[in-house]
C-alpha positions as CSV (number, residue, x, y, z in Angstrom):
1,M,-29.9,-18.0,-41.1
2,S,-29.7,-19.0,-37.4
3,N,-33.2,-19.3,-36.8
4,I,-33.8,-21.6,-39.1
5,I,-34.5,-24.9,-37.5
6,I,-36.0,-27.2,-40.5
7,K,-34.4,-26.9,-44.2
8,A,-35.0,-29.6,-46.7
9,E,-33.7,-29.8,-50.5
10,G,-34.5,-31.3,-53.1
11,L,-36.1,-33.9,-51.0
12,K,-37.4,-36.8,-53.1
13,K,-38.8,-40.6,-52.0
14,Q,-39.1,-43.4,-54.2
15,Y,-40.9,-46.6,-53.4
16,R,-40.7,-50.3,-55.8
17,L,-44.2,-50.8,-55.9
18,G,-45.5,-54.4,-55.0
19,L,-41.8,-55.9,-54.0
20,I,-42.9,-56.4,-50.4
21,G,-41.0,-59.1,-48.2
22,G,-42.7,-62.5,-47.8
23,A,-43.9,-63.6,-44.5
24,T,-41.7,-66.6,-45.1
25,L,-38.3,-67.5,-47.2
26,T,-40.7,-70.3,-49.0
27,A,-43.3,-67.3,-49.7
28,E,-40.2,-65.0,-50.7
29,L,-38.7,-67.4,-52.9
30,Q,-42.4,-68.7,-54.7
31,S,-43.0,-64.7,-55.3
32,R,-39.6,-64.3,-56.3
33,W,-39.9,-67.2,-59.1
34,A,-43.3,-65.7,-60.4
35,R,-41.7,-62.6,-61.4
36,L,-39.2,-64.1,-62.9
37,M,-41.5,-66.4,-65.0
38,K,-43.8,-63.6,-65.5
39,K,-46.9,-65.4,-63.7
40,E,-49.1,-64.9,-61.4
41,D,-47.6,-64.3,-57.8
42,P,-48.8,-67.2,-55.6
43,N,-48.7,-65.0,-52.4
44,S,-50.8,-62.0,-53.5
45,K,-53.8,-61.2,-52.1
46,L,-56.9,-62.0,-54.8
47,G,-57.6,-59.6,-57.1
48,S,-54.7,-57.6,-55.9
49,K,-53.1,-55.5,-58.8
50,Q,-49.4,-57.2,-60.0
51,Y,-46.6,-54.8,-60.8
52,G,-43.9,-55.1,-62.9
53,K,-40.4,-55.4,-61.6
54,N,-39.3,-51.9,-62.4
55,E,-42.7,-50.2,-61.8
56,R,-41.6,-47.2,-59.1
57,F,-43.5,-44.4,-57.5
58,W,-42.4,-40.9,-56.4
59,A,-43.9,-40.1,-53.2
60,L,-42.2,-37.0,-52.5
61,D,-40.9,-35.3,-55.8
62,G,-38.5,-32.6,-54.7
63,L,-39.4,-30.3,-52.1
64,D,-37.6,-27.3,-51.0
65,F,-38.6,-25.6,-48.0
66,E,-37.5,-23.9,-44.9
67,V,-39.4,-23.7,-41.1
68,K,-38.1,-20.9,-38.9
69,A,-38.3,-21.6,-35.1
70,G,-41.5,-20.7,-33.3
71,E,-43.4,-21.2,-36.3
72,V,-46.6,-23.7,-36.7
73,V,-46.9,-24.8,-40.2
74,G,-49.8,-27.1,-41.4
75,I,-49.5,-29.7,-44.2
76,I,-52.6,-30.4,-46.1
77,G,-53.4,-32.2,-49.3
78,R,-55.6,-35.1,-50.7
79,N,-55.0,-38.8,-49.4
80,G,-51.6,-40.0,-51.5
81,A,-50.1,-36.1,-51.2
82,G,-47.1,-37.1,-49.6
83,K,-47.7,-35.7,-46.4
84,S,-47.2,-38.6,-44.0
85,T,-44.2,-39.6,-46.1
86,L,-42.8,-36.1,-45.6
87,L,-43.3,-36.4,-41.5
88,K,-41.8,-40.0,-41.7
89,L,-38.8,-38.4,-43.4
90,L,-38.5,-35.6,-40.8
91,S,-38.6,-37.9,-38.1
92,R,-36.2,-40.2,-39.3
93,V,-38.4,-42.9,-39.6
94,T,-37.2,-43.6,-42.9
95,A,-34.3,-42.0,-45.7
96,P,-35.0,-40.1,-48.5
97,T,-34.2,-41.3,-52.0
98,E,-32.7,-38.3,-52.9
99,G,-31.9,-34.8,-51.1
100,V,-30.9,-33.5,-47.4
101,I,-33.0,-32.6,-44.4
102,Y,-31.4,-30.6,-41.9
103,L,-32.8,-30.6,-38.5
104,N,-31.8,-28.1,-35.8
105,G,-32.8,-29.5,-32.5
106,R,-34.7,-32.5,-31.0
107,V,-38.0,-33.8,-32.6
108,A,-40.9,-35.4,-31.1
109,S,-42.8,-37.1,-33.2
110,M,-46.5,-38.6,-33.0
111,L,-47.0,-40.0,-36.6
112,E,-50.1,-42.1,-35.3
113,V,-51.8,-42.7,-32.2
114,G,-49.1,-44.8,-29.5
115,T,-46.1,-44.7,-31.5
116,G,-43.0,-45.8,-29.8
117,F,-45.4,-47.1,-26.7
118,N,-44.8,-50.7,-25.4
119,Q,-47.8,-52.7,-25.4
120,E,-46.8,-54.4,-22.5
121,M,-45.2,-51.4,-20.1
122,T,-47.2,-49.1,-17.8
123,G,-48.4,-45.6,-18.9
124,R,-45.8,-44.4,-16.3
125,E,-43.2,-46.4,-17.7
126,N,-43.8,-45.2,-21.4
127,I,-43.2,-41.7,-20.4
128,Y,-40.2,-42.8,-19.1
129,L,-39.3,-44.6,-22.5
130,N,-40.9,-42.0,-25.1
131,G,-38.5,-39.2,-22.8
132,A,-35.4,-41.5,-23.3
133,I,-36.0,-41.9,-27.1
134,L,-35.9,-38.4,-27.2
135,G,-32.7,-37.8,-25.3
136,M,-34.1,-36.9,-22.2
137,T,-32.6,-38.1,-18.7
138,K,-34.8,-39.7,-16.0
139,A,-34.2,-36.3,-13.5
140,E,-36.0,-34.4,-16.7
141,V,-38.7,-36.6,-17.0
142,D,-38.9,-36.6,-13.3
143,S,-39.5,-33.2,-13.0
144,K,-42.6,-33.5,-15.8
145,I,-44.1,-36.5,-15.0
146,E,-47.1,-35.3,-12.9
147,E,-47.9,-32.3,-15.3
148,I,-47.9,-35.1,-17.6
149,I,-50.0,-37.3,-16.0
150,D,-52.2,-34.3,-15.2
151,F,-52.8,-33.5,-18.5
152,S,-53.4,-36.8,-20.2
153,E,-56.6,-36.9,-17.8
154,C,-55.4,-40.8,-17.4
155,R,-53.9,-40.9,-13.8
156,Q,-56.4,-43.4,-12.5
157,F,-54.8,-45.9,-15.1
158,I,-51.5,-44.5,-15.3
159,D,-49.9,-47.9,-13.6
160,T,-52.3,-50.5,-16.0
161,P,-50.1,-51.6,-19.2
162,V,-50.9,-49.7,-22.4
163,K,-52.2,-52.7,-24.2
164,R,-55.5,-52.0,-22.2
165,Y,-56.2,-48.6,-22.9
166,S,-58.8,-47.3,-25.4
167,S,-57.6,-45.4,-28.0
168,G,-58.8,-42.0,-26.9
169,M,-56.7,-42.8,-23.7
170,Y,-53.9,-43.5,-25.7
171,V,-53.6,-40.6,-28.1
172,K,-54.2,-38.7,-24.7
173,L,-51.2,-39.9,-23.0
174,A,-49.3,-40.0,-26.2
175,F,-50.3,-36.0,-26.8
176,S,-49.4,-35.3,-23.6
177,V,-45.9,-37.0,-23.7
178,A,-45.0,-35.2,-26.8
179,A,-46.0,-32.0,-25.8
180,H,-44.3,-31.9,-22.1
181,L,-41.5,-33.2,-22.7
182,D,-38.4,-31.0,-24.1
183,A,-38.2,-31.4,-27.6
184,E,-37.8,-28.3,-30.2
185,I,-39.7,-29.9,-32.4
186,M,-43.2,-31.3,-32.5
187,I,-44.4,-33.6,-35.5
188,M,-48.2,-34.2,-35.4
189,D,-49.9,-36.5,-37.8
190,E,-54.2,-36.4,-37.4
191,V,-53.3,-37.5,-33.4
192,L,-56.0,-35.5,-33.2
193,A,-58.7,-37.4,-34.4
194,V,-59.3,-39.8,-31.8
195,G,-59.6,-37.8,-28.8
196,D,-63.1,-36.4,-27.9
197,M,-63.6,-32.6,-28.5
198,A,-63.1,-31.4,-24.9
199,F,-59.5,-32.8,-25.2
200,Q,-59.3,-31.7,-28.8
201,R,-59.6,-28.1,-27.8
202,K,-57.6,-28.5,-24.9
203,C,-54.9,-29.9,-27.1
204,L,-54.9,-27.2,-29.8
205,N,-54.6,-24.6,-26.7
206,K,-51.2,-26.4,-25.6
207,M,-50.0,-26.9,-28.9
208,R,-50.7,-22.9,-29.5
209,G,-49.3,-22.2,-26.1
210,V,-45.8,-23.9,-26.0
211,A,-45.5,-22.4,-29.6
212,D,-45.8,-18.7,-28.3
213,S,-44.4,-19.3,-25.1
214,S,-41.7,-21.6,-25.6
215,G,-40.7,-21.4,-29.4
216,R,-41.6,-24.8,-30.1
217,T,-41.8,-25.1,-33.6
218,I,-44.7,-27.3,-34.8
219,L,-45.7,-29.4,-38.2
220,Y,-49.2,-30.4,-38.3
221,V,-50.9,-32.7,-40.8
222,S,-54.9,-32.7,-40.6
223,H,-57.9,-33.0,-42.9
224,N,-59.8,-30.6,-40.4
225,M,-59.4,-27.2,-41.7
226,N,-61.1,-25.8,-38.8
227,T,-57.9,-27.1,-36.7
228,I,-55.5,-26.1,-39.8
229,R,-57.0,-22.1,-39.4
230,Q,-57.1,-22.0,-35.3
231,L,-53.4,-23.5,-35.2
232,C,-51.5,-22.3,-37.8
233,D,-49.7,-19.5,-39.0
234,R,-48.6,-20.9,-42.2
235,C,-49.7,-23.6,-44.5
236,I,-48.1,-25.8,-47.1
237,V,-50.3,-27.6,-49.7
238,L,-49.1,-31.0,-51.4
239,E,-50.4,-32.8,-54.4
240,K,-48.7,-35.4,-55.9
241,G,-45.6,-35.2,-53.8
242,R,-45.1,-31.6,-54.9
243,I,-45.4,-28.5,-53.3
244,I,-48.2,-26.4,-54.7
245,Y,-48.6,-23.6,-52.3
246,D,-46.3,-22.2,-49.2
247,G,-48.2,-19.2,-47.5
248,S,-51.1,-17.8,-45.8
249,V,-53.4,-20.1,-44.1
250,D,-56.3,-18.8,-45.5
251,T,-54.9,-19.3,-48.9
252,A,-54.1,-22.7,-48.8
253,I,-57.5,-23.7,-47.0
254,Q,-59.2,-22.4,-50.1
255,I,-57.2,-23.5,-52.8
256,Y,-57.6,-27.4,-50.9
257,L,-60.9,-26.7,-51.0
258,N,-61.2,-25.7,-55.1
259,E,-58.6,-27.9,-56.0
260,Y,-60.7,-31.1,-54.8
261,S,-64.1,-30.1,-54.4
262,E,-66.5,-32.8,-56.2
263,M,-70.0,-31.6,-56.2
264,K,-72.3,-33.7,-58.2
265,T,-76.2,-33.7,-58.4
266,H,-76.8,-37.5,-58.0
267,Y,-74.7,-39.1,-55.1
268,D,-74.5,-43.1,-54.5
269,V,-73.8,-43.7,-51.3
270,R,-74.5,-47.2,-50.9
271,D,-71.1,-48.6,-50.1
272,Q,-69.9,-45.5,-48.3
273,K,-68.2,-46.2,-45.1
274,R,-70.6,-46.1,-42.0
275,P,-70.0,-45.7,-38.3
276,T,-69.8,-48.6,-36.3
277,F,-71.4,-47.8,-33.2
278,F,-75.0,-49.0,-34.1
279,T,-76.6,-51.7,-35.6
280,Q,-77.7,-50.7,-39.2
281,R,-81.4,-51.2,-40.1
282,I,-81.3,-49.0,-42.9
283,L,-79.4,-48.6,-46.1
284,T,-79.4,-45.2,-47.8
285,E,-78.7,-45.7,-51.5
286,E,-78.9,-42.5,-53.4
287,V,-79.4,-38.8,-53.2
288,D,-80.4,-36.7,-55.5
289,F,-81.1,-32.9,-56.6
290,P,-83.5,-33.6,-60.1
291,D,-84.6,-29.8,-60.2
292,K,-80.6,-28.8,-60.6
293,G,-78.3,-29.0,-63.1
294,D,-75.5,-28.1,-60.7
295,M,-74.9,-27.7,-56.7
296,F,-74.6,-24.1,-56.7
297,F,-77.6,-22.6,-54.9
298,D,-78.4,-18.7,-54.3
299,S,-79.6,-18.8,-50.4
300,R,-83.3,-17.1,-51.2
301,E,-83.6,-20.7,-53.2
302,P,-85.1,-23.8,-51.3
303,M,-82.6,-26.8,-51.5
304,R,-84.9,-29.6,-52.6
305,C,-83.3,-33.3,-52.3
306,R,-84.7,-36.7,-53.2
307,V,-83.2,-39.8,-51.0
308,R,-83.7,-43.6,-52.2
309,W,-83.4,-46.2,-48.8
310,T,-84.6,-49.5,-48.3
311,P,-84.7,-51.0,-44.6
312,F,-83.3,-54.2,-43.8
313,D,-86.7,-55.0,-41.4
314,D,-89.7,-53.2,-41.2
315,V,-89.4,-49.8,-39.6
316,E,-91.5,-46.8,-38.7
317,D,-91.9,-43.5,-36.5
318,V,-88.3,-43.0,-38.3
319,L,-86.9,-39.5,-38.8
320,I,-84.2,-38.0,-41.0
321,R,-81.7,-35.7,-39.7
322,M,-79.3,-33.5,-41.5
323,T,-76.0,-32.0,-40.2
324,L,-74.1,-29.0,-41.9
325,K,-70.4,-28.5,-42.0
326,Y,-68.8,-25.7,-43.5
327,A,-66.0,-26.9,-45.5
328,D,-63.6,-26.7,-43.2
329,S,-65.2,-29.4,-41.0
330,S,-66.6,-26.7,-38.5
331,S,-70.4,-27.7,-37.6
332,V,-73.2,-25.6,-38.9
333,G,-76.0,-26.8,-37.3
334,M,-78.7,-29.5,-38.0
335,S,-82.3,-29.6,-39.1
336,T,-84.2,-32.7,-38.7
337,T,-87.9,-33.7,-40.1
338,L,-90.3,-33.5,-38.1
339,V,-93.1,-36.2,-40.1
340,P,-91.6,-39.1,-39.6
341,V,-91.5,-41.9,-42.1
342,S,-92.1,-45.9,-42.5
343,G,-91.1,-48.7,-44.3
344,K,-91.8,-52.5,-45.2
345,K,-88.8,-55.3,-45.0
346,G,-86.7,-54.9,-48.8
347,E,-89.1,-52.3,-49.8
348,R,-87.1,-49.1,-51.5
349,Q,-88.4,-46.1,-50.3
350,E,-88.5,-42.4,-51.9
351,T,-88.2,-39.7,-49.5
352,W,-88.6,-35.6,-50.8
353,L,-86.8,-33.4,-47.9
354,T,-86.6,-29.2,-48.5
355,F,-83.7,-27.2,-46.7
356,D,-84.3,-23.3,-45.9
357,N,-80.6,-21.9,-46.8
358,T,-81.5,-18.1,-46.0
359,C,-79.5,-18.2,-42.7
360,L,-76.3,-19.6,-44.3
361,A,-73.1,-17.5,-45.2
362,S,-71.6,-17.7,-48.8
363,G,-69.6,-21.0,-49.3
364,T,-69.0,-24.5,-49.5
365,Y,-70.6,-27.0,-47.4
366,Y,-70.8,-30.4,-46.9
367,G,-74.5,-32.5,-45.5
368,D,-74.6,-35.5,-43.2
369,L,-78.1,-37.6,-43.5
370,H,-79.0,-39.4,-40.5
371,F,-81.7,-42.0,-40.1
372,Y,-83.1,-42.6,-36.5
373,R,-85.9,-43.1,-34.3
374,N,-86.5,-41.1,-30.8
375,T,-86.8,-43.9,-27.9
376,G,-87.9,-41.4,-25.3
377,A,-86.0,-39.7,-22.3
378,G,-84.1,-38.0,-24.6
379,M,-82.2,-40.9,-26.5
380,S,-82.4,-42.3,-29.8
381,E,-81.7,-44.9,-32.0
382,N,-79.5,-44.6,-35.0
383,F,-80.5,-46.8,-38.1
384,D,-78.0,-45.6,-40.7
385,S,-75.8,-42.6,-41.2
386,V,-73.9,-41.3,-44.2
387,C,-71.2,-38.7,-43.7
388,P,-70.9,-37.0,-46.1
389,A,-74.3,-37.5,-48.3
390,F,-73.6,-34.4,-50.6
391,S,-71.7,-30.7,-50.9
392,F,-73.0,-27.8,-52.2
393,E,-71.8,-24.1,-52.9
394,L,-74.1,-21.5,-51.9
395,Q,-74.1,-17.5,-52.5
396,N,-75.9,-15.5,-50.0
397,N,-77.5,-12.4,-51.6
398,S,-80.3,-12.2,-49.3
399,K,-78.5,-10.4,-45.9
400,D,-76.8,-6.8,-45.8
401,T,-73.4,-7.2,-44.0
402,G,-72.7,-3.3,-43.1
403,G,-70.2,-3.6,-46.0
404,L,-68.1,-5.8,-44.2
405,S,-66.0,-9.2,-46.2
406,W,-68.1,-12.1,-44.8
407,T,-64.7,-14.1,-43.4
408,H,-65.7,-17.6,-41.9
409,A,-62.5,-17.4,-39.6
410,N,-64.0,-14.3,-37.7
411,W,-67.8,-14.9,-38.3
412,G,-68.8,-18.4,-38.7
413,S,-71.0,-19.8,-41.2
414,V,-74.5,-18.3,-40.3
415,V,-76.0,-14.8,-41.3
416,L,-78.2,-14.3,-38.5
417,P,-81.4,-12.1,-38.9
418,E,-80.7,-8.5,-38.2
419,I,-80.8,-6.7,-35.1
420,R,-83.5,-4.1,-34.7
421,V,-83.5,-0.8,-33.0
422,E,-86.3,0.7,-31.5
423,E,-87.3,4.1,-31.7
């Protein structure tokens, strides 16, 4: 019992739906009167749902678990499963409706980028502020501040107010503070999604290192199954506020992927959110697989799909790139069309694509589609990107793996050609 650093018993959190305080006293009185008279709330947003007085929602519904000192525990589940609510309770941001939490040590929490930062203070001042919040003395922070600044890669801007930082700089400094200050428990919620790839790898190595060397306990929430697999020793799967699995990381990931797989042969992607880093000149509307009754492929069976798209203006010399990711979000590779396509403004186009699956290992994959044009000197102009555009399940029956049980964590997602031995 002495090495148990986190313990939750009967943990529950309830919210009353729709009952949010008004911006002013007048608005609050108007809303309360409307509810009393069973009329529409004059301050509600257009089209928003009106909830009854007694409608309640259990974000967490009876969680029991223990975490030992030095464990790195992943928490996964679909949006709304209760992951962030659990971390807020453990961080004491909010209190549980029922149940108790036992914490044996100081907690450093990062529930969103720049949690606890004062916008008007400089990066250096925020380091001291966060240290004070965690109960550290100025002398303790002094002994670590140079290491924190070096790790954050923000030394040039460390005496600039953080309100002028980019989101990437924000997360770099925030993570560096949490990773270096002397807290026994680190609680992290999707914070690595903002940093660049090199910094993400650096952070993962740092977290793994502090857990192994100093016995730091880490709770890590992410939708990126690849980072969960790299970092965590154990994984908890949440569904509708309850724990449906607590144990092996690989088993937890498989349960998550099987539970929430939404494979279908037709995808309407018109309303799917696009990245904001380019000017959209094409609308990808539909991706379908008319030759298939389901999305289960044999590796010897080419994958053939139809893409319907409409240009917003005349376009020509357009290429299509398909990038593949494995179900744990790890990158697999990409394939690009060699023959360009063209289209007139407002005229719907139909393009057929065929992809050879032979080199892929068995498993679940997600495909992204990108319309772009090469502009020379290795540069390109993006017209549209859909991420993801489709998903499929593959069974590789064409390769002999020498009797090995193919494990993606060890071998990756691509089955390479055999090594030929010369006689």
